[in-house]
C-alpha positions, 0 to 999 in steps of 0.5 A: 568846127566840131573837131575843134570844139571836141578837142577843146572839151577834151582838153578842159574836161578830160585833160586829154589832148591831141596834137595839131596834126591829129586834129587836122587829119580828122578834119581833112578825113571828115571833109573827104568822106562827106565830099565823096558822097556828093554827086553831080557837082558842077565841073567848074575850075573852082570845084576842080581846084577845091577837090585837088586841094583836098585830094577828093576823087573826081567821082564827085563830078558824076558821069562825064 
């Protein structure tokens, strides 16, 4: 939500805006950066699917 709010404020108050692809990339990069700091996430089908969808490395699952 932060990036959407930030983009909205930039457009309203600074008359500067980015295209959807740029904002989308910022959001994806932030989620990935947070996710790689996680450790010992349970290796469930749902979590694996989430990580594959966001291209998050399997390191988040910790040692096997």
